[in-house]
Each structure stands twice: as structure tokens, then as C-alpha cells.
Wavefront OBJ file of the C-alpha trace (Angstrom):
o trace
v 0.000 0.000 0.000
v 1.101 3.547 -0.689
v 2.066 5.073 2.673
v 1.045 8.728 2.966
v 1.776 11.346 5.610
v -1.180 13.745 5.791
v -0.530 16.992 7.669
v -3.415 19.436 8.170
v -4.376 21.508 11.207
v -8.098 21.471 10.306
v -9.654 18.365 11.872
v -12.373 18.013 9.229
v -9.924 18.359 6.339
v -7.529 15.900 7.958
v -10.279 13.342 8.484
v -11.613 13.726 4.955
v -8.193 13.493 3.301
v -7.226 10.412 5.293
v -10.578 8.727 4.596
v -10.375 9.565 0.900
v -6.805 8.305 0.611
v -7.749 5.069 2.334
v -10.591 4.671 -0.166
v -7.913 5.019 -2.849
v -5.976 2.132 -1.342
v -3.430 4.077 0.716
v -2.263 3.699 4.304
v -2.153 7.039 6.116
v -0.675 8.687 9.178
v -2.173 12.021 10.217
v -0.566 15.059 11.824
v -2.149 18.369 12.845
v 1.038 20.435 13.179
v 4.617 20.687 11.975
v 5.823 19.111 15.225
v 3.483 16.127 14.895
v 4.431 15.653 11.244
v 8.148 15.618 12.027
v 7.559 13.117 14.812
v 5.554 10.892 12.470
v 8.300 11.038 9.848
v 10.868 10.059 12.457
v 8.908 6.898 13.272
v 7.658 5.911 9.806
v 8.758 5.852 6.192
v 6.425 7.367 3.609
v 5.922 7.088 -0.141
v 4.058 10.408 -0.418
v 3.632 13.593 1.634
v 0.355 15.544 1.617
v 1.094 18.804 3.437
v -1.193 21.728 4.245
v 0.245 25.097 3.227
v -0.709 26.774 6.523
v -0.291 25.079 9.913
v 0.589 26.060 13.496
v 4.335 26.304 14.004
v 5.090 26.455 10.293
v 3.414 25.898 6.942
v 3.883 23.239 4.309
v 6.986 24.830 2.814
v 8.684 25.000 6.226
v 7.643 21.426 6.946
v 8.902 20.131 3.615
v 12.259 21.855 4.126
v 12.565 20.305 7.593
v 11.654 16.859 6.258
v 14.210 17.136 3.474
v 16.876 18.090 6.039
v 16.022 14.866 7.873
v 16.478 12.789 4.735
v 12.814 12.299 3.769
v 12.800 12.040 -0.022
v 9.154 11.127 -0.705
v 7.399 13.361 -3.264
v 5.290 16.114 -1.715
v 1.873 17.492 -2.651
v 0.613 20.753 -1.130
v -2.971 21.374 -0.029
v -4.558 24.770 0.587
v -7.968 26.399 0.756
v -6.799 28.885 -1.875
v -4.114 28.441 -4.499
v -3.342 31.372 -6.788
v -0.910 31.227 -9.687
v 1.762 32.944 -7.596
v 1.169 30.571 -4.679
v 1.413 27.589 -7.005
v 4.698 28.912 -8.376
v 6.143 29.349 -4.876
v 5.064 25.860 -3.858
v 6.630 24.304 -6.948
v 9.813 26.285 -6.323
v 9.858 24.947 -2.749
v 9.820 21.380 -4.054
v 6.161 20.405 -4.207
v 5.308 18.176 -7.140
v 1.620 19.180 -7.245
v -0.971 21.337 -5.479
v -4.519 20.554 -4.366
v -7.094 23.227 -3.642
v -9.557 22.338 -0.885
v -12.294 21.284 -0.748
v -11.539 18.426 -3.128
v -13.586 15.397 -4.175
v -12.347 11.837 -4.041
v -12.330 11.628 -7.835
v -10.312 14.832 -8.175
v -7.889 13.701 -5.483
v -7.404 10.460 -7.372
v -6.727 12.323 -10.615
v -4.093 14.564 -9.035
v -2.402 11.697 -7.221
v -2.612 9.316 -10.171
v 1.180 9.465 -10.846
v 1.796 7.953 -7.414
v -1.188 5.654 -6.984
v -0.682 2.019 -7.836
v -3.380 0.776 -10.216
v -6.221 2.010 -8.006
v -9.762 2.073 -9.391
v -11.200 5.366 -8.157
v -14.691 4.966 -9.617
v -17.368 4.175 -7.003
v -19.541 2.481 -9.654
v -19.136 -0.893 -11.327
v -21.246 -0.917 -14.497
v -20.571 -4.579 -15.240
v -21.718 -5.680 -11.780
v -24.861 -3.555 -12.010
v -25.793 -4.887 -15.425
v -25.131 -8.461 -14.334
v -27.426 -8.019 -11.316
v -30.405 -6.949 -13.456
v -29.913 -9.120 -16.519
v -28.044 -6.636 -18.705
v -30.868 -4.102 -19.040
v -29.101 -0.733 -19.376
v -32.321 1.278 -19.255
v -33.347 -0.410 -16.021
v -29.892 0.239 -14.538
v -30.165 3.955 -15.337
v -33.608 4.111 -13.715
v -32.427 2.313 -10.582
v -29.401 4.579 -10.296
v -31.589 7.667 -10.542
v -33.672 6.341 -7.645
v -30.538 5.501 -5.660
v -29.139 9.013 -6.121
v -32.287 10.576 -4.607
v -32.346 8.111 -1.708
v -28.658 8.517 -1.063
v -28.747 12.319 -0.885
v -31.308 12.187 1.911
v -29.490 9.442 3.818
v -26.097 11.131 3.458
v -27.494 14.429 4.736
v -29.249 12.735 7.677
v -26.033 10.948 8.664
v -23.904 14.072 8.253
v -26.314 16.193 10.320
v -27.000 13.387 12.814
v -30.765 13.832 12.440
v -31.739 10.175 12.209
v -32.713 7.739 14.963
v -30.308 4.779 15.399
v -32.907 2.110 14.624
v -34.044 3.950 11.500
v -30.433 4.398 10.399
v -29.734 0.683 10.779
v -32.758 -0.175 8.656
v -31.830 2.329 5.938
v -28.207 1.163 5.829
v -29.368 -2.433 5.485
v -31.734 -1.580 2.631
v -29.086 0.577 0.982
v -26.735 -2.400 0.730
v -29.312 -4.242 -1.383
v -29.802 -1.184 -3.597
v -26.039 -0.948 -4.099
v -26.002 -4.519 -5.366
v -28.601 -3.787 -8.049
v -26.942 -0.487 -9.004
v -23.343 -1.662 -9.122
v -22.003 0.372 -6.186
v -19.807 -2.139 -4.313
v -17.604 0.415 -2.542
v -20.587 2.200 -1.038
v -22.062 -1.154 -0.049
v -18.843 -1.959 1.813
v -18.857 1.386 3.620
v -22.521 0.950 4.552
v -21.857 -2.579 5.833
v -18.929 -1.419 7.984
v -20.984 1.442 9.405
v -23.956 -0.827 10.103
v -21.741 -3.446 11.759
v -20.130 -0.864 14.050
v -23.545 0.493 15.066
v -24.961 -2.966 15.777
v -21.894 -3.802 17.878
v -22.427 -0.620 19.924
v -18.858 0.435 19.172
v -17.750 3.302 21.450
v -16.571 5.358 18.467
v -18.071 5.030 14.988
v -16.638 8.297 13.632
v -14.309 6.544 11.166
v -17.095 4.375 9.732
v -19.453 7.365 9.650
v -16.846 9.530 7.916
v -16.007 6.850 5.350
v -19.685 6.367 4.603
v -20.214 10.098 4.050
v -17.184 10.267 1.729
v -18.334 7.265 -0.339
v -21.938 8.451 -0.396
v -20.887 11.859 -1.718
v -18.643 10.385 -4.404
v -21.340 7.883 -5.428
v -23.925 10.661 -5.710
v -21.558 12.625 -7.975
v -20.920 9.540 -10.119
v -24.629 8.678 -10.360
v -25.420 12.180 -11.573
v -22.870 12.171 -14.402
l 1 2 3 4 5 6 7 8 9 10 11 12 13 14 15 16 17 18 19 20 21 22 23 24 25 26 27 28 29 30 31 32 33 34 35 36 37 38 39 40 41 42 43 44 45 46 47 48 49 50 51 52 53 54 55 56 57 58 59 60 61 62 63 64 65 66 67 68 69 70 71 72 73 74 75 76 77 78 79 80 81 82 83 84 85 86 87 88 89 90 91 92 93 94 95 96 97 98 99 100 101 102 103 104 105 106 107 108 109 110 111 112 113 114 115 116 117 118 119 120 121 122 123 124 125 126 127 128 129 130 131 132 133 134 135 136 137 138 139 140 141 142 143 144 145 146 147 148 149 150 151 152 153 154 155 156 157 158 159 160 161 162 163 164 165 166 167 168 169 170 171 172 173 174 175 176 177 178 179 180 181 182 183 184 185 186 187 188 189 190 191 192 193 194 195 196 197 198 199 200 201 202 203 204 205 206 207 208 209 210 211 212 213 214 215 216 217 218 219 220 221 222 223 224 225 226
């Protein structure tokens, strides 16, 4: 697996980037400051660095310089909420191989990181599996996917806003898994299954499963609408 150091002081951005990278087949270590990132690099080896441009104690350029001084040679990609042409030029001059403007979708992240990803399928939909499940009827598949998109928007929003009762959520996750099978959405089905399993087991912390589900639901909605 591609091992990625993700440094970002914003908790939501850090969680999203790590979840998205893991969906792309990567193993990640997170850091919320320059100090944490340097400590992580001292204990682990990485194949790729994903560094926020602005962080407490020093931004991405300072962090990359410090990592290079310590012998870390992995390629670096900068992230920032705003990247102008001049900012992009400075980041490239500082040694960053690419820049990512946040917020970013899973598909866009996969496109930018494609040079370093190892044969990862970033599409959340499997047309062949969907067609096989309904006897090869393309018109029926399109109709089912339109229905799934509408259902998924409501469920994703309810989960994100935490406005759904636990028993109702379990039922909707269970039914969603069946819908994913008919629509050829195996990655979303896996995320829904993991989330459902954690809820049924009364896990003390389901934030990772919840976050992964929201990421996959959003990417599946985007794919269903194109």
C-alpha cells in the first residue's frame, strides 16, 4: 500500500483526506502540526507527503524543508484552501510536485495523485456488476441509479447532520446495501456494511465508519449524476 503522511491543522480536512486516501488504497498517518508531522516522519517511512500550506508552528513549505533536512525524499503534494498562480509557483519552487485546492472530491484527489497511486480504481460504480445483477438491461440500470441518487442524498445528509434515529439508520443502511447490489455500487455497499456493523456492535466510536460512509456516499452521488 502507498504510505502517505497527511498533515493538516483542520480536523475536518484531515479526516476527509485520510478517509479519501484510504478509499484510494493508501495507508495514512495524520498530523495536525509541523511538530506532529516531524515526529511521524521520524517513526515511519512514507511514499508520499500531503502537506497543508498553513499550519501552526510552520506551513507546508517550512515542513517540507525540515523533512528534506532529515532525509525524507518522498514526493510532496501541497494542499490549501486557496491556491493562486503565484502561490502555485512558490510551492513548486519549494519542491512540491503538485498542489490541491480544498475542498476536493475523491475523484479529483485520485486524478491529481494518479502518478503515485498504484493501479487504483477510483470509480465508485461498477457498471458490469450492475448490469449483471439486473440481466443486462441498461435502461433499467439507469432508472435504478436515478432512484438511488435521490435516496442517497437524503441518507447522506441525515447521517452528516446526525438527524436520524439509530434504529431507523440501521434499517436504511441495510436496505441501501441491497440497492447498491442492483446499481453496481460495491464500494458504497462496503462502507454501509462497515458502518452498520459498528452500530450494531455498539462500538464506542463510529466516527471513522461514519466519515467513510459520508465520503463514499458523496462520491457515489456525484458519479450517479454524471
